[in-house]
Residue, then its C-alpha position, 0 to 999 in steps of 0.5 A: m322635576t329639576q328646575t331650569l332657567a326657562d322655568v323661572y317665574l317671579d310673579n305674585d303667584a310664585f310667592a302665594e304660599r312661600i318664598p320660592h327659595e329654589t328659584f333664587t338658589l338656581l339664579r345665584h348659581q347659574a345666572p346671577v344677573h338674569w334677564y326676566d321677560w316680564e309678561y306685564g311690560k318691559g322685562f328686567w334684570c334680576i340681581t340675586r347674589y349678595d355682593d351684587v345686591v349690595a353693590v347695586l344699592k350702594d352705586w346710586r350713580t349707576f343704578s338710580s331710584e329716580t324712576g321708581a324703587t318699588a314699581l316693576e311697572d314702567l312709569d311714564p314721566d307724569q306717573i314718576e313725578a306724581r308718585k315720587s317719594m324719598l324712596d324714589t330719589d337719589p342724592p342730593k335730593h334724597s339726603s335733603l328729604r331724609a335730613i328733615v326726619n333723620k333725627g327722630f330715628t338715630p340710635r340715640a333718639v330711638a333708645a329714649y323710646e325703650q320704656l315706652l315700647r316696653d310699656l306698650t308691649r306689656q299692655i298688648l300681651d296683657e290683653s291678648l295672651p289671656r285669650g288663649e287662642f287668637d291671631l297673632v298677626e292681628e292681636v299682637a304683631k300689628q299692634l306695637p308698630i302702629q301704636v308707636l307710629c301714631r305717637i311719632l307722627g302725632v296722630p290720634l291713637s284712635d286712628d290706628e285701625r284706619l292707618i293699618a287698613w290704608g297701609d294694608k291695602m296699598i302694600g297689598n295692592t296685588d292681593p284680591d282679599l284686600g281689594g287689590l288689582h294687578p298693577a298691570s291690569p286695565e282696571s288699575a289704570k285710573y289709579r296710575l298716578y297714586p303710589f302702588r296704583s292704589p285708590y286708598a293712597m288718596e284717602l291717606y292723603n286727605y287724612g294727612h292734610e287734616i293733621a297737617r292743617e292742625r299742626r300748621q296752627r298748633p305745632t308740636d314735637d312730632l314728625v308731622s309738625k317737623l314736615v309742615m314747619w320745615e324750611d331750608e335756608d332759601g326759604n323753600r318748604l315741602t310741596e303738597q306732593e312731597f308732604d303727601t308721599m313722605f307721609l304715606l311712606l312713614v305710615v306704610a314703611g313704619n308699620e308694615t315691615t316691623r309687623q312682619s318681622i314680629a310675625h315671621g319671628m314668631q313663626a320661625l320660633m314655632d318652627n324651631p321650638e328649641a330656639m325658643q327654649q334657648l332664648r328663654e334660658q339665654p335671654e342675652l341671645m336676644g340681640t343676635a336672634t333679632e338680627e337672625i329674625m331680620r334676615y330670616s323674615s326679609p319683609v321687603i323682597h325686592f327693590r328696583r333700580t334703573a341704569t343710568a348708563d350702559t354697564e356690565l355685571h359678570d360680563v352681562r351688558i346692562r343698557e341705559g334704562d334697563k330695570v334692575v331689580t335687587w332681590l333682597v330676599s335672595a341676597n339674605y339666603d346667599e350661602q356664600q355670605f350665610p353658611d346653611p342659610m335656610r337654618f334659623d340660627i339665633t347665634r348667627k354671627p356675623n349676620n350682615h343682611v340686607t333687610f334694611g339695605r347695606g350701605g348707600p343712601h337708602f339704608c332704612l331710616g327706621a332700621h333702629l326702631a324696628k330692631l328695638e320693637t322686635r327685640i322688646m316684643f320677644e323679650e316681653l312675650l317669651p317668659r310669658v308662655s311655655a308654648v306657642e303653636p299654630t292652630a291653622p296654617a298662616s295666610r300670606m299676602h299675595s305679593n312678590f314685593t312684601n313678604a307678609y302674613k295676613t293671619m297667623p292663628v295661634r294657641v298659647t300656653p302660659a308659663 
């Protein structure tokens, strides 16, 4: 049956088994600025074309992050302030917060991690591959990002499983398997002041407070030390709320998205064994392959903005205060920007995907690190195996915000 605009459905259930690409294709072609009547609150505008998504993300003066960048729900002023992270700010506030940690994520700083990343990757593969059959998300994809993150933050490596669990439960706040509740459900109201309306945010906050106390007494060369010791020219330091939300953002964003890039990359290579073989034979293609993995995986499905004034896009009137949702996953599959977008093409050039944003103040802080981790994982993995195949379907997180695999059972054949 042919889908129409009246059939458009974008809540979590629509993403339970796969990305509904046919819905986004319809919107790009027929209604690139589409009003969606959200059943759980005030509706929002859907922005689905590549050029429009980029334009909205760059124009922070018209399309602000200040009233929430990740929440589709309507936030009261007290919720906005309590949950506000660096993601939920515009310049100049955003710029000053970003500057505290930015030096640790520049291309030069990230390049210095390459040997460490390679050593960690080899250890992970030495432990997992001999098993023959295992869950690739559990044993491989989630291991590298969290181990690197622990070292960057300066938290004990033995706490990696706790950080992963907290991150999963927060970003999977709509997944019943992870104990999640829909943000619009009455049961979640008691957690309305926590990021993602998740009670696990407070557990992570309390953990961060312990690490912060230690670093104030004995600062080292890690990100937590930089956060607790930072002071501007007027003597201002981060408030507890600013530290809490920055720490939470680094834990969640630094772990979840790269894990999913690795998992989606493996799924794409299993679905396209000729590409896997080509990468073995032409490892010099790993750079373009990594960019294609980033486009194809689109780990973050959407970001929200709010109009600060009446404006127009494609002759559609957007009013001040309206929620405007940029669907990154749609932009990354826009046929006007990416010929044959459904094809996984490891030679695709150019590949100006929006997985990390595209210009503008909110370009992903960890983009260079995510790309390096993903590239090294496949550089080390592919020469060791002659085949990787699924033993059961991968399971997806129940979410329209994160394009995430929970499990991916595989069987590997040694090279």
